[in-house]
C-alpha positions as CSV (number, residue, x, y, z in Angstrom):
1,I,29.5,102.8,159.6
2,M,29.4,105.7,161.9
3,F,27.8,103.4,164.7
4,F,30.7,100.9,164.3
5,A,33.0,103.8,164.3
6,A,31.4,105.0,167.7
7,T,32.0,101.8,169.2
8,L,35.4,101.1,167.9
9,G,36.3,105.0,169.7
10,I,34.7,103.7,173.1
11,I,36.8,100.4,172.9
12,L,40.1,102.3,172.1
13,G,39.3,105.1,174.4
14,G,39.3,103.4,177.4
15,P,42.8,102.1,177.4
16,V,44.2,105.3,175.8
17,A,42.4,107.5,178.5
18,L,43.9,105.2,181.4
19,L,47.5,105.0,179.8
20,T,47.4,108.9,179.4
21,I,46.4,110.1,182.7
22,S,48.5,107.2,184.2
23,Y,51.5,108.9,182.6
24,L,50.3,112.5,183.0
25,A,48.9,112.7,186.4
26,P,50.2,109.3,188.0
27,G,48.7,110.4,191.8
28,L,45.2,111.8,190.4
29,V,43.5,108.5,190.4
30,Q,43.1,107.1,194.1
31,A,42.4,103.5,193.0
32,N,44.3,100.1,192.8
33,P,45.2,99.6,189.2
34,D,43.7,96.1,189.1
35,E,40.5,97.5,190.5
36,L,40.5,100.4,188.3
37,W,40.3,98.8,184.9
38,K,37.5,96.5,186.3
39,G,35.4,99.5,187.1
40,L,35.8,101.3,183.9
41,S,34.7,98.6,182.3
42,T,31.4,99.4,183.6
43,I,31.6,102.7,182.0
44,A,32.4,100.7,178.6
45,G,29.3,98.6,178.8
46,S,27.3,101.8,179.4
47,W,28.6,103.9,176.7
48,I,28.6,100.7,174.1
49,G,25.3,99.3,174.9
50,G,23.4,100.5,178.2
51,G,22.4,99.7,181.6
52,A,22.2,96.0,181.4
53,N,25.5,95.9,179.9
54,Q,26.8,98.0,182.7
55,T,25.4,95.8,185.2
56,A,26.7,92.8,183.2
57,M,30.2,94.6,183.5
58,K,29.9,94.5,187.2
59,E,28.9,91.1,188.0
60,I,31.5,89.6,185.3
61,F,34.6,91.7,187.0
62,K,33.1,91.7,190.6
63,V,33.4,95.4,190.8
64,S,32.6,96.8,194.5
65,D,29.6,98.7,195.1
66,N,31.6,101.9,196.3
67,L,33.5,101.8,193.2
68,F,30.8,101.3,190.9
69,A,28.7,104.3,192.3
70,A,31.5,106.5,191.5
71,M,32.0,105.1,187.7
72,I,28.2,105.8,187.4
73,V,28.9,109.5,188.4
74,V,31.6,109.6,185.5
75,D,29.5,107.9,183.1
76,V,26.2,110.1,183.6
77,V,28.2,113.4,183.9
78,V,30.6,113.0,180.6
79,A,28.0,111.5,178.8
80,N,25.3,114.2,179.5
81,I,27.9,117.0,178.8
82,W,28.6,115.1,175.3
83,M,25.1,115.1,174.5
84,G,24.5,118.8,174.9
85,F,27.4,119.2,172.3
86,L,25.5,117.0,169.9
87,L,22.6,118.8,170.4
88,Y,24.4,121.9,169.9
89,G,25.8,120.7,166.8
90,A,22.4,119.0,165.5
91,S,21.5,123.2,165.4
92,I,24.6,123.9,163.0
93,S,24.6,120.7,161.2
94,D,24.7,122.5,157.5
95,K,28.1,124.2,158.7
96,L,29.3,120.8,160.1
97,D,28.1,119.0,157.0
98,R,30.1,121.5,154.8
99,V,33.2,121.2,156.9
100,L,33.2,117.1,156.5
101,K,32.4,117.6,152.9
102,A,29.5,115.6,153.6
103,D,26.5,114.8,151.0
104,N,23.4,115.1,153.3
105,S,20.8,115.5,150.3
106,A,19.0,111.9,151.4
107,I,18.4,113.4,154.9
108,E,17.2,116.5,153.6
109,D,15.0,114.9,151.3
110,L,13.4,112.7,154.3
111,K,12.7,115.9,156.2
112,H,11.2,117.6,153.5
113,R,8.8,114.7,152.4
114,V,7.9,114.2,156.4
115,E,7.2,118.1,156.4
116,D,5.1,117.9,153.2
117,Y,3.2,115.1,154.6
118,Q,2.5,116.9,157.8
119,S,1.3,119.9,156.3
120,S,-0.9,117.9,153.7
121,V,-3.0,116.2,156.8
122,A,-2.6,118.8,159.6
123,R,-5.6,120.0,160.8
124,I,-7.1,121.5,164.5
125,P,-8.0,118.2,166.4
126,N,-11.3,117.8,168.2
127,L,-11.5,116.5,171.6
128,T,-12.3,112.9,170.4
129,E,-9.1,112.9,167.9
130,T,-7.0,114.3,170.8
131,F,-8.1,111.4,173.1
132,V,-7.4,108.9,170.4
133,L,-4.1,110.0,170.0
134,L,-3.4,109.8,173.6
135,A,-5.1,106.7,173.9
136,V,-2.6,105.0,171.3
137,A,0.2,106.6,172.8
138,F,-0.3,105.5,176.5
139,G,-2.0,102.4,175.1
140,G,1.4,101.7,173.2
141,V,3.2,102.2,176.2
142,A,1.0,99.8,178.5
143,L,1.3,96.9,175.9
144,S,5.1,97.6,175.9
145,H,5.5,97.0,179.6
146,W,3.0,94.0,179.4
147,G,4.8,92.4,176.6
148,S,8.2,93.0,178.5
149,D,7.0,91.6,181.6
150,L,5.7,88.6,179.4
151,I,8.6,87.9,178.0
152,L,10.9,88.4,180.7
153,P,10.1,85.3,182.7
154,I,10.8,83.2,179.3
155,M,14.3,84.5,179.2
156,E,14.8,83.9,182.7
157,R,14.7,80.0,182.1
158,Y,17.6,80.5,179.6
159,K,19.3,82.8,182.2
160,T,22.7,80.9,182.2
161,A,23.0,80.4,178.7
162,L,22.2,83.6,178.0
163,Q,24.8,84.9,180.4
164,A,27.4,82.6,178.9
165,A,26.8,83.9,175.4
166,R,27.0,87.6,177.0
167,L,23.6,88.3,176.1
168,N,22.8,89.7,179.3
169,S,20.5,92.4,177.8
170,L,17.9,90.2,176.8
171,L,17.4,89.7,180.5
172,E,16.7,93.4,181.0
173,G,13.2,94.6,180.9
174,F,14.0,97.8,179.4
175,F,15.6,96.1,176.5
176,W,12.2,94.4,175.5
177,L,10.3,97.6,176.6
178,I,12.2,99.3,173.7
179,V,11.9,96.7,171.3
180,I,8.3,96.5,171.5
181,A,7.6,100.1,171.7
182,T,9.7,100.4,168.5
183,T,7.8,97.5,166.9
184,L,4.3,99.0,167.6
185,G,5.5,102.4,166.4
186,L,6.6,100.9,163.0
187,S,3.7,98.9,162.6
188,L,1.3,101.5,163.6
189,S,2.9,103.6,160.8
190,L,1.7,101.2,158.1
191,T,-1.9,101.4,159.6
192,R,-4.6,104.3,159.6
193,A,-3.1,105.5,162.8
194,R,-0.5,107.4,161.0
195,A,-3.1,109.8,159.9
196,L,-3.0,110.9,163.8
197,E,-0.2,112.9,162.7
198,G,-2.6,115.4,161.3
199,V,-3.8,116.0,165.0
200,G,-0.3,116.5,166.2
201,A,1.5,113.2,167.1
202,S,4.8,114.6,166.1
203,R,4.3,117.6,168.5
204,W,3.2,115.7,171.4
205,G,6.2,113.3,171.0
206,S,8.3,116.3,170.9
207,V,6.8,117.4,174.0
208,F,7.7,114.1,176.1
209,I,10.9,114.1,174.4
210,Y,12.1,117.4,176.2
211,V,10.5,116.1,179.4
212,L,13.0,112.9,179.1
213,V,16.1,115.5,178.6
214,A,14.8,117.3,182.0
215,T,14.6,113.6,183.6
216,I,17.9,113.0,182.5
217,G,19.4,116.1,183.5
218,M,17.9,115.7,186.9
219,K,19.9,112.6,187.6
220,M,23.0,114.8,187.4
221,N,25.2,115.5,190.3
222,L,28.1,118.2,189.4
223,G,29.2,118.1,193.1
224,E,30.3,114.5,192.9
225,V,32.7,115.6,190.2
226,L,35.0,117.3,192.4
227,Q,35.4,113.9,194.6
228,N,36.2,112.1,191.7
229,L,38.6,114.2,189.7
230,G,40.8,111.3,188.6
231,L,38.4,109.4,187.3
232,F,36.5,112.4,185.7
233,A,39.9,113.2,183.9
234,I,39.9,109.5,182.3
235,G,36.1,109.9,181.3
236,I,36.8,113.2,179.4
237,V,40.0,111.8,177.8
238,W,38.2,108.8,176.6
239,M,35.5,110.8,175.3
240,M,37.8,112.9,173.4
241,V,39.3,109.9,171.6
242,H,36.0,108.7,170.8
243,V,35.1,112.0,169.2
244,V,38.5,111.9,167.2
245,I,37.7,108.5,165.8
246,L,34.3,109.5,165.0
247,L,35.1,112.8,163.1
248,T,38.0,110.9,161.3
249,T,35.7,108.5,160.0
250,A,33.3,110.9,158.9
251,K,35.7,113.0,157.0
252,I,37.3,110.1,155.4
253,I,33.8,108.7,154.3
254,R,32.0,112.2,154.0
255,A,29.3,111.1,156.2
256,P,26.8,113.8,157.4
257,F,26.7,115.2,161.1
258,F,23.4,113.6,161.6
259,F,25.0,110.0,161.4
260,V,27.8,111.2,163.4
261,A,25.7,112.6,166.3
262,V,23.4,109.8,166.0
263,G,25.7,106.9,166.0
264,S,27.6,108.2,168.7
265,Q,24.6,108.9,171.2
266,A,23.2,105.4,170.4
267,N,26.3,104.0,171.9
268,V,27.1,106.6,174.6
269,G,23.7,107.1,175.6
270,G,21.5,104.0,174.4
271,A,17.6,103.9,173.6
272,A,16.5,106.6,176.0
273,S,18.6,109.4,174.5
274,A,19.5,108.6,171.0
275,P,16.1,109.5,169.9
276,I,16.5,112.7,171.4
277,V,19.6,113.7,169.3
278,A,18.2,112.4,166.2
279,S,14.8,114.4,166.6
280,A,17.0,117.5,167.3
281,F,17.6,117.2,163.5
282,S,14.2,116.3,162.5
283,P,11.1,114.4,164.5
284,A,11.0,112.3,161.4
285,L,14.3,110.6,162.3
286,A,13.8,109.8,166.0
287,P,13.4,106.1,165.1
288,V,16.8,105.8,163.6
289,G,18.1,106.7,166.9
290,V,16.2,104.1,168.6
291,L,17.2,101.4,166.0
292,M,20.9,102.0,166.3
293,A,20.6,102.2,170.0
294,V,18.7,98.7,170.2
295,L,22.1,97.2,168.1
296,G,24.2,99.1,170.8
297,Y,22.4,96.9,173.6
298,A,23.1,93.6,171.4
299,L,27.0,94.6,171.1
300,G,27.3,96.2,174.2
301,T,28.8,93.3,176.6
302,Y,31.0,92.0,173.8
303,G,32.7,95.4,173.2
304,A,32.9,96.1,176.8
305,I,34.8,92.8,177.4
306,I,37.4,93.8,174.8
307,C,37.8,97.2,176.0
308,A,38.2,95.7,179.8
309,F,40.9,93.5,178.3
310,L,42.6,96.2,176.5
311,M,42.6,98.5,179.8
312,Q,43.8,95.6,181.9
313,A,47.0,95.0,179.8
314,V,47.5,98.7,180.1
315,A,47.0,98.7,183.8
316,G,49.1,95.7,184.4
317,G,46.2,94.1,186.4
318,G,46.1,90.3,186.8
């Protein structure tokens, strides 16, 4: 429910933000109204699905390269600021759950079961076990890349049909990379490979997640914000609408903050960062973020098109 509430927040947030900024500061955004809503549709694609959906919006609505570049800045900066708030929220999730009057017993039970399992199998790894762990990790990544490269040409044969059905994500290599890697991880958890948890599999996973956080942060250029204040203002208001809808829904259904955070990040950040937010609650919960993000890839193009038409109505574009 929280995932779909997050999606609804993005779909409604775009037109509300555009209407708000146009009314409060009509001269702040230096862009043709008809071009503006088309450009903003690429942010909707990114914030509901991911890069493939964002590119799909660019092609569908014929967004110029210059405007698209400006939209990417807004997308990256606003999304990463929000992720920072979510990571902080994870550190005070107990307080937030009390405010939401949420029952997080199921999540806590899962965390405790994983911690108990980890403590029962934990041991000091020898050299062989360390190399086996690394071989499984990097071997899984290699297989995922190989599988993605294998599937992509097959998908290309049906490119026209997939694009007509707005399933552009299936033409993106990263989508298949994530799906295969997730499937491999879940499959290995049912085999003897799960014993690698005892030699620090989760700790190594956490290290690489922090490397991923640093990599994402290095892509931000805060100086670009000053050159696009109007677009940045729209992005901030857009995200605020998303947050209001999320928290209102969570309050009504008494959802734990974990689902608020991961549902939001699965939309806004996609498969690259949703596991980061999930693992901030517990490393055991990282796969939940991946699975939600894959769902976002499937819905991204459809949701972004709806959002785009709503923004077109607000902007009065033809």
